[in-house]
N, C-alpha and C positions, 0 to 999 in steps of 0.2 A: 518615771518624768525625767529624769536623767537621760534614759534613752533616748526617748525619743526628742533632747535637746541635743545629745549627741551625734543622733542620725542627721540632725538637722544644718550640724555643724560639717557632717560630712560633706553635703551636698553642696554649702556654699561654699567651702573650700577648696573644691575636687574637681565639680563639674563643669569646669570653662575648659573648652576641645582646643584652645590654643590661649594662650596670654600676651599679653599687650604689644609686651617685647619682640615676642613670634613675628604679628602682624607687624611690627615696625621693620624689622631687620628686611622683610619680604619686602614691602615697598620699598626702603632707600634701596636695596639687592636689582630692586625689576626696575627702577628708575634711570640710574645711576647706567645701567647695560642698555637700558630704549636710547638714550640719550646718547651714548655709544655710538647705538646701529644707526640712527639718523644721521649721527655727522659721515660715517661709515655710508650712506647712502649717496651723500652730498657730494660726497668726493668723488666717489665710486662714477655715478652718473652720467657725467659727460663723457667720458674714454669709455664707456660701453654700452650705448645705446643701442647695439643689437639685443644687451638683455633687458635695458630700462624702458627701451620704447621703440619696439619691433615692429608694432602699428602705424610710425611715421614712416618709416622706410619700404612696408612694405604695401602704403598706402600712396606714394609717391602720383601726383596729377590727377590724385582721385577725389570728389567731393567727400569722402567720406576721412578725405587728411584730418589726422587732428588738430588741434592747435599748435604753433611755432611755443616750445618755451624755452627760454634760454639758460647756459652752462650754468652761469651765476649758483651761489650755494644757494638758494631760496628759490631760484629762477622759476620752479616746477610749479609753485602757490598761486600766484595768479591765474593760469587758462584755469585751474580747480576754483575759483571764486568766481570767475567772470563767464564760463560757461552753464547756460542754465539749460533748465531739463528739452525745449524745444529744438537745440542743436545737438541737446545728446539723445534723444530719440532717431535723429536725422545721421548723425555719423556712428552711434554703435547701436543703436538697435531699441525696440521695443522693451524688450527681457533685459537688456544692462540699465536701459534707465527706469524699471521698474522695481529692480533691486537697490536701485539709488533711490527710490522714494521711499521703501519699505525700509534705508536705512537712515531717512532724514526723519520717515513717521517716529522709526527709537527712539532718536536722536533729542526729538524734541519733545516726544515723549516723557521718558526718563528726566527730560530738565522738569516738567512740570512737576510726576511723580515725587523726584528726588527734593524738590523745591519745596512742596505738601507738610510730606514725609518729614522730614529735616527741618522746619520751618513750624511747622508746630508739635511735633511729637517730641525730639529732643529736648528741647525746651523743657518739655515739660517732664518726661522722665527724669530728667538731670535733677531738676527741681524736687520729684518727688523721695529721690535718693538721698539726697542730701537732708532730707526732713526724719525717712523715715529708715534707711537702711545704715545700721552699723559700715563702721570705717574699714574695717577688716574684712567685710564680705562683700566689697565691692572694688573695683578699679576703674578706668576712664570708658574701656569700649561698655562694659554692662550699664553703667548708670546710662550710657544712650539706648539701653535697650528696653524691652517690656519687662525682661525678664524678673525683674523685683517689685513693678509693680502688678498692685493689687487696687480691690474698690470700684467705687463708681468711673474713678480717673478712666479706668479702661477704655469704654465706651467714648470717649475721645478720641481712641484707635479705632473702635469700631466706624465711627461717624468718618474718620479720614480713608478708610476702604470704600465709604461709598461716595464720598469726593475722586479714589481715582478710577473708579469705575464709569464714574460719568466722564471723567478726562478720559478717558480709555475711549469711549465710545463715540463723544467727544470729536476726537483726534481720526479714530478709524472711520466716520463720516465721509468726514470732509476728504480724506484720501480716496476712498470710495468714488464720491462723486469724480475725482480726476481722473482718476485711473478709467471709468469709464466713459471720458470724456477722448483719453487718450485711445482707447480699444476702438471706439467711434473712427477716431480720425484714423486711426491704424487701418481699420475696415476698408479705408474710402481714399486708403494715397494711393498712387499709380502704381508703387510697387506691386502693392497685396492686390491690388485691380486687374493686377497684367498678370500676374503666378497662375499658370497653371492649375496648379494644384488647389488653390482659394477655389474654384467652382467645379473639383473633385469632391464624389460620395464614396465612402467607402462602404462596401457591403460584408460581412463576416459572418461565418457560422450558416454559407451558402448548402441546401441541402441537397444531395447527392441527383435529386431529379433535377435539379436545376445550375446545374454548373458545368454551361455554358456560355457562349457570349449570347446566346437566343432565350438563353433560359432568366438570365439576369435581365432584357430587355424584354421579356413577358413579363415580368415582375413587375419592373418599372409600369407597364403599362395598363399593369391588373390595378396599380393601387391608384389612382385618380389622382395624381398631384398633380399640380398646377401647369408644372412644367416639366416637357421628358426630357428624356436624354439626347446629348448628340454623340454619344459613341459610350461602347460597354466594352468591359474586356476580365474574362476569370483569368486566377493565375494559374501556373501551370509549374510543377514538379520541379526541380531543377536538381533532384539525386545531390550525386556528388558532385556538383560542377562548385560550387561556391570552396566546397575543397581544395577543388584542383587548382583553381585560381589560387589561393592561399597557397597553394604547393609550387605553384608558378610563382607565384612574387618571391617566396621564399627562396627559391636555386636563383632569381635574378639577384637575390642581396648578397648570397655566397658566389658567383661567380663574378660581381662587381666586388668584392672583397680580396678573393685571390688575384684578381686583374692588376689592384691596387698595389696590392704587396708583390708581386715581382716586377711592379713596373715601378715601385716607388725610386723617387729620384730623379723621373727622366731614363732611368737607364733599366738594360734588362739585368735581373736578378742571376744571381750565380747556379741556382739550380732552381728548376721548377716547383712550383709548388704540389705536396699529394695532399690526400685524403685518405682515408680507412677503409674501405666498406664491410660492416660488418663489425664483430666481436666486439667485446667491451672492455676500457677502462685502460685505455689503447693497447689492448693484447688480442689478438686471432685479427680475421678477416684479412682483406687484402690494400693493400695499397691499389691507388689509381692517381693518373695525372688529375691534378684540381681541376686545371683550366678545361682538358679535353672532359671529363666528366661530366661539369655541372650543363657547358654547351650542349651536349650529348640530351641530356636528363632535358633540357629547357626547352631544346626541338620537340620532343620527347611527347612534352606536358603541353605545349601549343598545340600541336597535330590536335590531343586527343579533344580538349578545349573547341576547338573549330570544327571539332565533326559532330560535340554536343550540342552547340550552336546554331548547327545546321538543321538538326534533326529535333528541337525544340520543339513543333507543335505538332510532333506524336505522342511526347508526354499527358501523361493522364492530368485530368485537373484537379485545383486544391479550390478549399470550401471558404477561397475567398473572391473579391471582385472587384472592380471598380465601373464608377462611370460617372461622364464629364454633361455637366448641364450645358448651357448656352452661353451664360453667363453669373459672374460670382453673387447676386443679387436669389439668382433663382436655386441656384445653391445653396442657400444659408433658409432659406424658404425651405424647400423641400428637406433639410437634416429638418430644425426645430419642428417639422407638421412630424414626422416622421420618429422622431424618439421619441423612445421607449415604446413604442409599436410591437418589432419584433414582426413583420410580416412572414410569413411561411417561417419564424425562428428562425430567421436572419435580424443583426444588427446593425441598421442604416444612420450612418454619420456623418461629419464632416472629414478629410482627405487629408493627414497629415502632407508635412514638405516630405515626398519623395526619402530623403535624406536623413528625415530621422526617426525611418521604419527599423524596428529589428525585427528584421525576416525572419529571420529562426523560430520565432514564436510565432506566426503569422497562422500558420498552418495547423496550431492546436485546438485539439477537438473538446468540448465541452470537460467530456470525462479524465482526458488530459491534462488540463491546466489546473482541474479540480484536484486530481492526482498531486497534480507540483503545488499547488498552493499550500497543501497538508504537508506536503513535506517540506515545505519553506519554513510553516510557523514551526514545526518541531524543530529546525534547526535554530530559526529565533529564536526558540525556547532553552536551546542547547544553549545559545552563546549567552543568553541572559544568565543560564546556574553557572554554565563558566566564567562568566564577569563578575561574577560575587566576590573568584579570590582575587582580582589585583582590586576589589573596590575593600577588602578584607586588610591586603595591606596599607591602603591608603588609609582607611579609617583609625590603622594602631596607629601609623604615622601621624595622622591629625587628635589623636585622642593619648601622646606618649604622656602626656602628663599623671591622665586616668593609668595610664599601663604602670608606671611606678609601683601601684599597687601591688603587682605580681610581679615584678622584675627588682632582682633587688638593684643590680648593677644602674639597670635607667635612675631608679629612685636615689641612690649614690651622686652618678651624673647631676639631673636637677637640684641636686641640696649643696651640690658641692660652690662653695666660692668663686672660684680661680674656671670650671668649667660652665658655670651657669649659661654664660652669656650663649657661647657654643649649643648650648642646650637649646636655645630659644631658636638661635637659626637655625639650626635644624627643623626644628619641630614647624617652623614656618614655610621653610622652601621645599622640602624634601611633599611631600603631601599631596600640593598643586603641582610638579614637574613629576612626578612618579603617573599620577593623574592623565597628565597631557601626554604620556609618554602610552600609556594605553590606548588613550582616543585617536592615535593615531590610525591605528587599523580598522578601529571600528567602522569610518565611512564606507572602507573598500569589501568591507563585509555583507553588510547591510544592501551596496548595490547588485554586487554578484549575487547574493538570494532574490534581491524585488527580481532582477532579470530571468534570474531562475524559474520563477515565480510566474511568468509568463506578462512582462510590462508591454506592451505592441510596439510602445513609442519611448524616444530616451527623455523626450517630454514628459510623458506617464512614469518613465522610471525614477525620473529626480521628484516628480509628486509624491511617488511611492517613499523614496527615500528620505525626504524632507519628512512625512507621517511616521514613517516608523523609526525613523535614526533620531526625534524628537522627542515622540514617546520613548524612544529606550534609555536616552541620557535623564527622561526629566524618572522613570521609575528607578534606574537603577543608580544614577549618580546624584538622586536627587532625593526619592525617597525609600530606596534600600539604605544607600549612605548614611541616614538620616535614621534607619532605624537600630543601623551597626552600630551608630556612637550610644545608641539608647541601652542596649543590651550593651555594650561595657561600662555605662554609669550604672547600669542596676548589677549589673555582677560586682563592677566594683564596692558600692555601699556594701554587698552581704558579706565581701570579703572582709574589707574593715571590719565591720561589726564581729564578724568572728576572730579575726586576727584581736578585737581590744576588747576578749573573752567575755559578749555578749552572750547572755541563753538561749538555747530555739527558739524558747517562748516570746525572749523580747522580740527577737527577728522578725518571729512572725509578729508581732505585734506593730512595726515599726515600716509594716507593708503598704499602712493604707499610704505612704509618704512617695510611692510610689507613680501617683500620678502628678506630684511635683517635682518627682527626678524627671518626669518625662518629658514637664513643662520646659525646663528649665534646660535639656539638653538639648533638644531642638531648635532654641533661641541660642543657648553658648554654640550650635555649628557654625554662626553665622560670623563667626573669629577664622572660621577657614576659608567662606566666601573671600575675607576681607584678603587672603591671602592668593584666591583663584585668580579676582580681576586683574593685579598687578601681571602676573604671570600674560593674561590673555592678551592685557593693553602690550606686553612685551614681543607676545607672538604676533600681534597686530604689524608691530615695525618691522621686524626680522620678518614678515613675508613679504612688507615694501623693502626691504634690504637689498634681499634673492642671494645674502651672502653665498649661501651655499649652492645656489641653482651657478652662480657665475665662478667657483671652483670648481665643481664638477663639470661644466662645461669644459672649462680651462682643460681639464685632467681628460677628458673623453677625446676633445678635438686635437690634441698631442698625441696620446697615449693608444689610444683604442682606432678603429678603422676610419680612415677619410675620405672613403667613395663619396663623389658627390650628394648620392640622396641623404647619407648618413650626415653631412654637412647640416645639407638643407631639413630634416627633418627636427636635429639639433636647436636649429636656431631660428625655428621659426615659433612666432606668437603661441604661448600655451594658452587652451581649452579651459574658462571659467567654469570652476566646479559650483555652480548654483544652490545646488542641494548640501553641499558642505555647509556655505557660507551660511544660507538660509538657518540650515539648522544649530549651528553653534550661536549666528544672533540672538535666534528666537529661546534657543537657551540661556544664555545670559537675560535675553527678558525674561524668561522665567523665574529663574534665583534672584533676580532684583525687585521682581514684583512680588514674590513670595514673603519674600523678608522686611519690603516693603512698609508694612505699617508692625513687625515685629523690629526687626534693627534697620532704623532708616539710613548708615551708613551702607550697607550692602545697595542700596538702590544709587546713592548717590554716586557708588566706586561703578557701577553699570552704565552709572548716563555719562561718566568718562572715559570707557574704553569704547562705547557704543559713536562718542564725538570721534574719537579717535581712529575708529573701524570704517566711517561714513567719509572722513577723508580719507585716509588710505588706500580704499577702495575706489571711490571715484577716480583718484589717477591709475590703478588697475586700470581698470575696465575701459580708460580714453587711452592711454599710452600701452601696454602690456596683454591683456589677455583682451583674449575674441569669445563670442556664443559660437558656438559651431554649428545650430540651425537655430534661426528664429522661430517663437512661438506664440511673440505677441503680448509678454508678459502674462503667462498663463498660467505660473505660480503663486499668483497674488491672490487668488481667492483662500489658497492650501494654507500660503502660511500670516493672514489675519485671522482663520479660524483658529488657527494654531495659538495665538496671542490672543484670542476671544478664550480658548481655553485655561491661559494661564491666569487669567483673571477669578476666572473659578476656582483654580488650585489656592489662590492668594485666599477665599473668602472661606474655603473650606478648613485651611490651616489655622485663619482667623477663629472658622468656631471652634474648633476643636481648643483652641487655647483658652475662651470664655468657658467653655463646660470644662474642661480641665479646673480653672480657676472660680467658675462659682460652683458648680458640678452638674452633670448632666439633666438632675431630678429638677431642677429650677427650671428649666427651658428657660432659663436668660438667652441661651447662645441662638436661641429661634431669632436675636436680632439681628444674626448676620446673613439670616438667609434673604431677603429679598434680591439682593444684585446680582444672584446666583441667578436667580427665578425674572428679575431685568436682563441680561447678557443673554437667556435664551430668546427672551422674548427681540430681542432686538436682533437678535440672527436669523430667523426665522424675519426680520424685517427688511434685512440689505437684501436675504436671498428674494424674496420677491421682485423688490424695486430692480435691482441691479441683477441677477442673476442672468436672463436676457440678451440684456442689452450688451453686457460683459463678452458671453456666448457666440451671442450672434451677431453679424450684422441686417439688421433692421429696417428695407428701404422703404423710406418716404414714397409716395407715388410718383414725385419728380425727382426722385434720383433711379425710382424701378424705370422711368423712360427714359431717362437721358446712359442708359446701364449702356456699356459696350457688349455686343452682343456677337458673340461667335458662332460659327455654323457647322453641320456636319463638313459641310466642304473642306474646312482650315483645318477641324479636328484630325480628319482624315490625313491632311496633310502627315507625309512624312511617317503614317501611324502611330502619332504622339500618344494615345494613351497607351500602349503598349509598351511604348519604350521609357515613358516615367513611370510608369507604377506596374512593369513586368520586375521581376523581378532582377539586381541590380546585375551578377553573375551574370546576367544574357547580355549585357550592354557594355558591361564596365570594361572603360581599358585595360589593357595587360602591360605590367610594370614592364619598359625598354631599360633595358642594359644600357648607363652609362658612365662615363671615361671622363678623365680629365681630357680636357683639350691638348694639353703640352704632351700627353702619352700617347694620343691616339696616332702617331707616328712609328710607333714602337710592334702594332699588330701585326704588323706583317712581319715581324718576326715571331711573334706569339701561336702563329695560326699558320696551317700549308695554306697551300695553294691560293689564287688568287681572290683577292680582296674590292670588291668596287665601292662605289660612291651613289652613295640617293641621302633621304632628307625623313628621317623620322619624326610621327606628331607624338608627343610626348604628354600625353594626358597630365603627369605631376608639372606640367609647364601651362595650363590652359590652356590646352589642345594647341600650340606655338609647334612651329617643325624647326628641328635642329638637325644640323648638319650629321651625318651618319655612314658609318662603313657597315658593308655586309662582308662577315665572313663566315667558316663552312655551316652548310649547314642552313643557310640565308638568315643569317640570325642579325640584325644590326645593330651596334651600338653607338649610341649619340654621342658626341665631344660636347662637353659642357665645358663654356669659357669660366674663368676664375669668378668676373664679375657678376656670373649668373647664379652661382651658388646659393648665393643668402637672398638674393630679388627674385620676388616671384607678384607680382600688385594686382593679381587675379585671383591665384589659389585662396586668397583668406579673405575676401569681400565678401560682405553679408551676401547670400545667395538668396534675393529675394524671384523678382522672373526671371523665366529662362528665357534663352534667346529665341526658342523657336516662338512662343508666344508673344516675343516685342515686335517677328517679324509674323505674326498672322494676321490676316486681315477681317475687322466686323463685317457683320452679315450683307450689310450693307454697301460693303467696297465689292465684296466675294460676287455679287450680281455679275459681273461683265468677267470674272476672271475664267481660265477654261484650262489651268493646269493641277492636272490632281495628280497625288501618287497614292495607289494601292496597293496594300497588303492584301494580299489573295486569302489568306483565312478569313477575312476579316470584309470581302465583298460584297457578302449579303445583308451588313450593315451602314455601307457606307457608298458613295456617289457613283454609278457606274455613267451616267451621262456627261456631255461639258456642257457646261454655265451658259446659257442662250445670252444674249446681247442686252441691256439692258434699256427697257422700254421708256418711248417718251413720257414727259409729263410723271416721271416716276418718285424726282423729290420732292416733286409740289407735293404727291398725293402722302407721299410719307411723312413731312411735317403736318398735315392739314387734314389730312382723310378723306372722305369719301367727299365729292362736289367740291373741289378744289380742280377739277380738270372734269369739266364736264360732257358725258358722252366716251372718255377713258378710262374709268373706273375700273368698268369689268376686264376691261382688256389685261390693266394691273394686275387685277386683282389673281386675274387666270394663268396669269406669268408665270413662271421658274422662279423661286427667288434663294433660298441659302438650303433650302429641304431639299435635296437633290434627283430625287423620284416625285414629287409632286407638288403642283402648284403651290400659288403661296395660300389657297381656301381649299383644301383638300373635299372638306363636307360637301359644300360647294361644286365641289366637279361632281363628288358622286351626287350631287342634286340632277345636275344635267345628266349627266351616264343613266342616272333609274328610267329618266324620259324617253330611253332611247338613241339619247346624241342626235338633235337637232340643232340649227343655225341660230346663235344666240337672241337673234334678232325675232325670232318665231312665240318668245318666251318672254313674261314678265320675270323680274328681277327676283330672287329669291332673297327671303327675310333680310336685313342688313345685317350685318356685325356688328357694327357701329350704334350700339342705343344707351353708350355713354353719353351726360351731358358732358360740352364743350367746356373749355375755361378759357380761361384770358389770354390772347391772343390768334385763338384760333388751334388751340391742339389741343388733343384728347386729355382727358386725365384716365391716366393705365390703371386699370384695379388691380389691386398686389394679390389678390389668389381669384382661381379659375380654375376650378376643378377639368379635369379634362374631359371626361366622361359625361359629362351633365351639360359640356357646350357639344358636345358632340350630337350628342339627341337633340336638342334643340336645333344645331343647323339641319340636322341632316332629316327632320320633318318638312314634309312639305306643307306649304299653307294653301287649303282647299281651292282658295279665292284665284291663287295662283296659279294653277293646274288647267291647264291646253290643250287643244288639240295640238299635234306636233306630226313635223314631217320627219321623216328619217333622213339623212343628209349624210351618205357614208365617205365622202371625197374629203371633209374635215378631219383633215389633221392638223399637228404640231406643223408650225412654219413660220418662215422668218417674219409675214404678213403676219401682224398682229390681231387683222380683221378677222380673218380668214382661220385664226389657232380653235381648234377642239380643247376636249378634255383626253390624260392618258391617266387613267390610276394607279395611281404609285404599288407598289406592292404588301405598304403596310401604311392603310390608311389613316392608324390614331397616332404616326409619326408626327409632329406635327412642332420640330424642334425646327429650330430658326424664326420662326414665327414672332414670337418675342419684339424682334424689330416692330410691329405691330402695336405687341401691346395691347390691343382689344379684344 
C-alpha cells in the first residue's frame, strides 16, 4: 500500500510540464516586448510609408486606393474600425475579405468558447479542488483544469463540449450563408463578367488522338452540351523556351548590375568591371570585360527566343487545351454538367486565371503525377520523421522539471533558492522560442512539396499547403509532442521508483497507475500552450512592426546593388501568404478547442491572440500586402472543413479523458460520441446546400437572358484564346535593361560606335514607353527617372478583366463590324467572311421575338449574326437547302424556334439548358404538312437585298456559337 501512495505522490508532485512561475514569466516578458513593438510601429510608420503603407503609394488615383490614415500615434486604427466588408471586397479583393471574415469567425467563436469554458468550468474546477485535493498537490493553474476532477462532475465538462459543438455549427452556418452571398455577388460583378478566363474551360489529360484544335472542337460537339464553344486551343510544347527566358532575364540583371557599378556616382569608374568565365572558387577560367560579355550574351539569347517563338506552331501538341464560351454563365453551366464525367478520359473544368497557372505541371501525365505524388508523400513522411528531433528538444525544454530526475545539474538548478527563478524563466521562454524557430521553415518545405506533387495552380497550391501543413502541425506539435511528454512522465515515474529502492514486483504492480499518468500528462501540457500563445501574440505584433524588413531594406539599398530593377522589386508591396496565415490561425484554433474543456485558460489565450491577429491582419491587407491572383475566396471551404475537424479532435480527446477516468469497460465514454456524428451530418448538410452555389455561377433565367454574349468573331480578334492561355513563355515581355536617367549620358563612353535614341516598351511598367538608347547589337537600354523607381500604379492593381475583354464587343454589336484579325493556324475555327450590315427591325426582333416585325422575321432569322460562317438559324437553313434551294415565298415556314411561353413585357423566358443535339434533331426534321412542290431558283445568293437572299451552309452545321443572343 505504501508503494501505491509513493507512486501517487510522485505523479502529483512532478507531473506538471511547467510551473506557474514559468508561465507568468513568459506572459510578462512577451507582454513587455509586445508593447515596445507597438510603440516602435507607431513611431516608425509616419516616416516609412513605403514599408508600412505601400499600397497607398501604388494606388494613387485608383478606386482601389486604401482610405487615408493620419500620422498620429493611433491614426491607423479608425480606418480599420470604419471600413466594412463591402468596401473591403471592392478595394482588396474577395480573397482578402474572405481571410478577414474567417478571422472574425475565429475571434468571435473563441470569445464564445472562452466564455462557456471559463464561465462554467473554471469555477467548478476550483471548487472541486478546494474541497477534494490537498494543498500540496495543487497549484493555481492545476486548480483551473480538469486534472484532479473526478466523479459525476465530469459530465458537466461533457455537456460543455456539446454547447461548444452547437456554437461552432451556428457560427459556421451563419458565415457560410454570407460567403455564398459574397461569391454570388463576385460572380455577377462587372469585373468578373468581363474577364476572359471566367468564360473559359480547361481540358486536361487530352488523349493523343484528339490533341489538336479540331479534336477539342469535335469533343465538345459530341458532348451535347447546351452551349457550344466560340474558340478552342490545344497547348503546345515549349521545350527549353522558359529556361531561355529566365536565362535572358538573369543576363539583363547582371548587365544592369555591372553598368550601375561602373557608372556609380554619375561618373565613369577607374576600371571596367570584369567577370571570370569558367574555373571555380575564383581560380582558373578566363577574365572578360563584364559589360561587353553580358551585352553579347543578351543579343544571342534574344535572337534564340525570337527564333523559337516564330516556329512555335511547328511544335508537338500537349495533353491540355482550352475552350472559350460565348458568356460567363454558359461556361459555368457546361462546367457543372461535365464535372466528374471525364469524356474520353479528359477532365473539363472552369479555367483559372492564366496568371494563376503553374505551367510546368500542366503537361504531366497520370503516371508521372502518380509517381511524383508518391515520392512527395515519401518526402513528407521523412520530414515528419526528422521533425521529431526538434520536437524532442522542445519536449525536453517543456519538461525540464521532469528532466531533473535524470540530470543532476538541472535538479540542483531547480532546487537552488538563488537560481530557482532563472530556471522557471528559462523553462517558460525556451520551449515556444525553439518551436517558433523550427516552424519558420516548415511552410517553405510544404509549399515546395505540394508544387512538386503536381499542383496545377497557385490557388490549388495554397489549398494543398493549408491541408498538409495544418495536418502536419496537428500530428507533430499536438499529438507527437503530447506523446513525448507522456513517455517522459512514465519513464520518470519508473526511474524515481528505482531510485527509491523499490523492488521489481512493486514497480510492476504500480503500472496500473499508468492511465492516470497519461491523463494528467496531456492535461499538464496545457501549461506549455499558455507560454505558446504569448509568443504567438508577440509574433503577430512583430509582423505588424516589420522591423526586420525595415532594417534589411535599408541595408540592401545602401550596400547591395542599386539598379532601378532592384529598387522597384525591394520596395514593391509583398504578397500575402494566405496558406501560412490560414494554417497558423487554424492551428491556434485547434489547440484552443482541444484544451477548452480540459484547461479553459488555453481557450482564453487563443481568443486574445485571435483578436490581435484579426486587427493586425486587417491593417496589413488594407495597406501593406497584395493578393497576387484573385481566386474569389476559394480557400474558405478548405479552412472551414479543418475547423470542423478540430471539433472532432476535441471530442476524441474528451472521449479519452472520460475513458481513462471511468475505464473503457464501463462504456461511459460513449456519451462523448454524439457530437462527432452531429458534426459529420452537419458537414454533409452544408455540402449539399452551399457547395454548388459556392463553386459555380448558377444563373436565373433573367440573368441568362441578360448575359453579355461574345461572338466567335470577337474571340478571334487578335487570337485571344491562344494569347491568353498559351504558355506565358510564348508571349511574355522580355526584360529590357534599365539604367538610372542621370547615368544615360555616360553610355557613349561605355559602348563603342554610334548610339541611337528610341523608345522602349517596358512590361515592368505596365507597357509604358520610356526613353531609351540603342547601343551596339541593337540592345535598348531604358532611362528610368528617380521618381519612377518606386511608383507603378498599374502593376499592383488586382488584375481582373483584360484590356481586350473590355474592348471586345457583344454579339449584338459585332453584327455590324467587319474588322477581323485572324491567325492563319486557326482559320478553320474562326471567321473568314466580313460581317453583313444589320437588317432593319433587328433590335425589335431581338427584344420581342417573332411577331414584332411582321413579314420581316424570316429575313432576320436567315441573316448572318455573330457565327461567322452560318446564318442565325443554321438547322433551318439546312431545311431549306434540303428542299432544293427555292424561293422563300414558295414554302411555308418550318417549325418555329420559339416554343417557350412569353413573360411579362413581351420578352421570352430563356431556358437554362437545351442540349444541342436534341435541338438540331427537332429543327432538322421537316413537317410533312409543310412540304410542298418547290421550284429551283439557282440565282438566289447572299446579297445586299434581304428579300433576295438564299442560304449558304457553313462548314460546321453544328456550330451554334453566338446564338445565345436569342437564348431560345
